[in-house]
C-alpha positions, 0 to 999 in steps of 0.5 A: 263295050268297045276293046278301047274303052276297057282298057282305060277303065281298066287304066282308071281304075288302078291308076292310083296305085298299079301293081308291079307286073300288070298288063292291060294287054293281057285283062282284055285279053283274057276277058275277050276268051270269057266272051268267046267261050260264053259264044261257044256255050251258047252256041253248043247248047243251041246246037243240042236243042235242034239235034232233040227236036230233029230226033222227036219229029225224024220217025214220023218223017222218016219212010217206016219199012217192015224190014228196019228196026224203026219200022218193027218199033213204031209198029201198033197192033189194034184190035176191033172191040168185039161185036155185042151179042145178041143176048146183051142187044136184046136184054139191052132193048127190054132194059129201055123199053123198061126205063121209057115205061117206067117214066110213062107210067109210074103207077107200076110196083115192079117191072122188068123185062127178059127176051128168051132168042125166036119168035115164040116166047113161051117155052116148056115148062120141061125146059130146064135148060136156057134156049142157047143165043146165036151170035147173029139173033136176029129174032127174040121174043119175050115179056116186059114184066108189071105189077100194078095195084091189081097185081103181077101182068106182062107185055108181050114184046117179039122181035122177028124178020117174019112177015107182017100180015095187015088182015090177020093183025087188024081182024074185025077191029073197027078202027086200025090205023097205019102210020108211015113214019120219017124213017121210012117205017110204018106203023100199025096199031089196033085195039080189039074190044071182043064184045066186051065195053073194054078194050082187051087187046092192044097192039102195036106193029113198026114194020122196018124197011130193012123186013124187020117187025117190032110187035108189042101187045097188052091183053086184058091178062096177063100173057106169060102164064094166062092167068090175072083176067082184068076188064082191061089192059094194063097200058093202052096203045097211045103208050105202046106207040111211044115204046115202039118208037122210041128214039133211045131203042136200037132195033135193027 
């Protein structure tokens, strides 16, 4: 609306009974002052918003100087997560073996794993203190304990850096297989009869390019204590191969 239109509107509004001190020019000036004040307030609001946005983005644009207050306030300390201990890593592998075997064979009443550091899983009965794990331990061994309809027994598990001997592993077995996997590892498997009509020992070895060797062996007795003679092994070589190739286990 123009100034002239405002002036004419005011005159028409008070045409019938104009007050004695009515001055259209004064009214127009007051209207213009209010319009100017409103524009000023809008401009101040816009400027305030710009300053607020700049205050948030400015610290990211300024160089971070350790000697300045801004640099010291924006510095954050980050600590890398502590490495998993060898004992926890071995137990994690054991838990995954238990889970994997339990899915493949559902006839077990009890199933759990226990490992100790070193290649030899059998320790003297007089040793009451548990072996100590080293933080960088790469060799451990133990048993995958299970109980089926016959009774308690176990699978022997070894993870080590020892040199693998194929001739010693195969022994006098008529069949000893070797398969190279896509990841570069080599899997050896064997079943020993030892003059019996039934399999008395089944073993699987996985050789990694890094030199790590994983062995899982089943016997026709309980290897953890030498008792519990059976007619045959509780787990055959096919399942042992699936265990050693379990994709959910990071052996290395």
